[in-house]
N, C-alpha and C positions, 0 to 999 in steps of 0.2 A: 712756256708757260705765261698766263697772265690770272691778275685775278679778276673773279668774277663775271669779266667779261672777253671775250675771244673770237678765233673764225666760226667757231660751229656757232656764235650765239644769234638767232635770230628773233628780230627786233617787231613789233606791232606797235603802233603809233596811238594813243589816247586821243582823239579831240582833232583826229589826222585832216579834217575837211576844214578846222578851223585855219586860219591864216598865220598862225605860229607853229600849230604843229604840222602844216603842210610844208612852211619853210623849212622846218629845222628836218624835217622826212626828206627833201631834197637834198642837202646838206648833208645828212648820214649816209644816203646813198652814195653821193659825190663819194665821200672819202673812203667807199668801200664798203662800209656796213652794210649787213642784208638784211633791206627791208622788208618787210614782207608781207603787210597788211596794217588797217589801222581799222580804229571803233570808233564811231559813232553813229550813239542809238537814234534810230529812225532812220538810216539810210542806208542801210544795210542794203547789200546788193548791186551796191554803186562801184564804183572806181575811180582812185586820183593817179594824174602822172605824175612820176615824180622824174621825167629826164630820161633816164634811161630805160625807165619799167613804169608799166602801170603796175598799183596790186589794187585788192581789193579792200572795201567795206565793210565791218561787221557792225550787227548790232551789238554785241557783247562781246567782251574778252573771252568768256566763254568759248562763243562760236570759232573766232579766230583764232587761238588754238588748236582746237580741232581740225581745225580746214589746215592751218596752213604749218605746225610743231612750231609754234612759237615760244621761247623761252626766256625772254627779255619785253616788258613794256616802256615806254615814255610817255610821260604823262603831261600834256600839253592841255589840262582843262581847268576852266575858271573856278578860280578860290569855291565859290558859292557851289560848285558841286562835286570839289575835290574829293571831300572824306566819303561821298557815292561811290566815286569812281576807283580811287583807292581799297574802299573795301570788294568792291567787285571783283578787281583783279586778284585781291588775296583769294575770296572764294574760289576764283578760278584756279589758283593754284599755280601762279605765273611766279618762277623762282627770282625772280628779279625784276624789280619795280623802281623806274627811275622818276622819282615826281622834281618836276622842274618848276613846277607854279609856286609862285611868292602869293602871301598874302592869305595863306590859311589861316582859321582861325585857331588859336594853342589848342583850343578845346578838342576841335577838329581832328587835328595833328596828332595828339595824342591819344584818342578814339583809334585812328586809323593803325598808328604805329601798337600800339596793344592789340589791337586786333591780329596785327601779321605777325607779331609774337606768337601770340598764341596759338595760330594756326600752324608752325612749324615751318613752313612750307617756304613763304616769301619773305625775301628781303628787300626791304625800301630804302634806296638812299634820295636823302631830302628828307621834307621839303625843299623848296627856294634855295635851290643846288643848281649847279650847272651841268651835272653828269659826270658818267665816268665814260675814260678812255685809257683804249691800249692799243699805243700807234702802230700801227702796219696792219692793225690785227681787226678792232672796231671800236665804234665811237658813236657812243648812247647818250645823248643830251645837246649841249650846245659849245661844249668848248669846241674850239675852232679845232681841224685836224690838222693843218698842216704847218704848225709851231713847231714841233718835233717829232721826231721817229724812236724808233724803238732802241732801250739800254736798259742800264740795269739800276736805275734808280726809281723807287717806287714816292710816288707824292700824296698826299692826305692833306686835304685843307679845307677851312670853314668858308672862305673869298673865292669868290667868281674871280674875279680880275685878277688875284694877285695867286691863282693857281696857274692862270692866262703867263702871266710876267714870270713868274720862278720854272716854268715849262721852257721859257724863251730864252731865258738865261742859262739855263741850262743842256741845252738843245744840240748842242755838241757832243753833251754824252749821251743823253736818250733817256726814256721813261719805261721801265716795264707799264704801269699803271696809273694813270692821274685819276683818283676821288674826290671828287668835289659833294661832302658830305651836307654842305647846308650852312647856315648860320644863325637859324631859329632856336628860340630853347628849348625845343621837341623835335631830336634825329633820327631819323629810323635807323642809319649807321651811324655810330660814335667814331672817335677818334682809336678808340683800344680796337676795336672790330677792326678797323682797317691796320690798324700795326699789328693785330693778330695774323690777320690773311698776309702780310707782307713777310713777317718774318716766318712763314710757313714756306713762301714762294721763292723756290729755286732758282727765278731770275731775277731777281729782287736781290741786292747787294746791299742796300744802303736805301734810306729812308729820310724825306724831307717835310716835317711837318709844319702847316701854314695855320695858326693860331689865332685867336683875337681876343680882345676884353671880353668881360661879363663872362655870370658863372665858373663853373672849376672843372669844364673839362679837358684842358688841358694839364691842371693839377691831378689830377687822376691818370691822365696818359701817361704823366711822369711816373708816380707811382708802378705804374703797369712795363714802362722803357725799364725801371730798376731792375723790377725785380723777373722781367720775364724774355727782354729782348736781347739778344745776340748779337745782332747787325746794327753801328754808328747809325745815330737820330740825329739830323740838324736842325733847328727849330726857326719859326720866324712868330710873332706874337702881333700882330698889328693893332695900332692904336695906343702907343708908348706915350702921343702930347694929347688924348683925349680929355676934356674937362669932366671933374666929378658929376654924376647924377643924367649926364646928356645920351642920349643913343645915339649909335653912330651908325648907320646902318642897315646893317639886321635886327631886327629886332629881340635877340638875344643878346646883343652887343653894347649892355649898358652896366654902368661901375656904379656900384653903392659902396660908399666910404671907402676902407682898404680890399674891400673882397672885387674880386675878377677886375683888378689892374694886371699892367702889360707886364708893371716891374714884379708884382708878387709871382703869375706865372713864370716868365723867365729865370727866377730864382729856385722856383720848383723844380724846372727842367735841369738849370743848369746841375744843381745838387744830384739829377738823377744821369748825370755823365753827357746832357744833352749840349753842343755847341750851339748859343742861341744870337742869330743877329738883329742889329736893331734896325734894319732894312734889307728890302728884300735884295738888292745885289750884292749886300754883305753876308747874307747869308748862303747866296749861291760860290761867295768863294768862302765861304768853310765848307760848303760840300764838295769845291775841289780839291781843297784840303785834303781830304779825306781819303778821295778817290788819287791820291799822285799814290 
């Protein structure tokens, strides 16, 4: 079992003829993911070499799905065209869309996420995210595939690099699925969405959640954990030393007054029974204590 991505996942890459799309399509293929094609408008009929295989390029997501049976799209489309690309994938009915692109205007992200939710057919992970990895089964996005192997921990994170660090620190235990939801103000998949999926997944016995300063997603996740989670959750909140009023890395990671601070999020999570580390290494140690 895994969450949303498994060995049956058939992946297409929107923007596969671009430098980033092609590079990561090759990386996903080398990791054992089943990449069956790509989409670049105007380049349908061409093919791209992924090293171990050559895959076709299509003009649209709907064409690619019809020809290949794809059920996952990973998007490496420039920010200016990402709203149209996301909506195209939703119109085609792709079940899972992983939007890697950063710098998408908030208005465009809000429109595309609302469009997907209204469709009831497409889950968007991202934008501005590293993607999703189910070790040993499939990898969709830019998460390095060789950090860890399969195991019982579910990981959800708003940070890309901290996702990789916790995967490494707990690699001897392993992970069921690792989901990087992105740190933008508008996220297609929330912390609560992933927590609920892990709660229902029999292969996941505990969860590590990485949050960061800004907004109230972690506080809402704390309420959900208290009311709905039976599995233990260990948390980390990036930004304990962030100065007030300064954006830290992600567009959504900004503290205004007392709202959105790491300390406030830690308090809310601990009140819900979540053990919270102040560093990634301490968070990994807390997870190990639970697994003993």
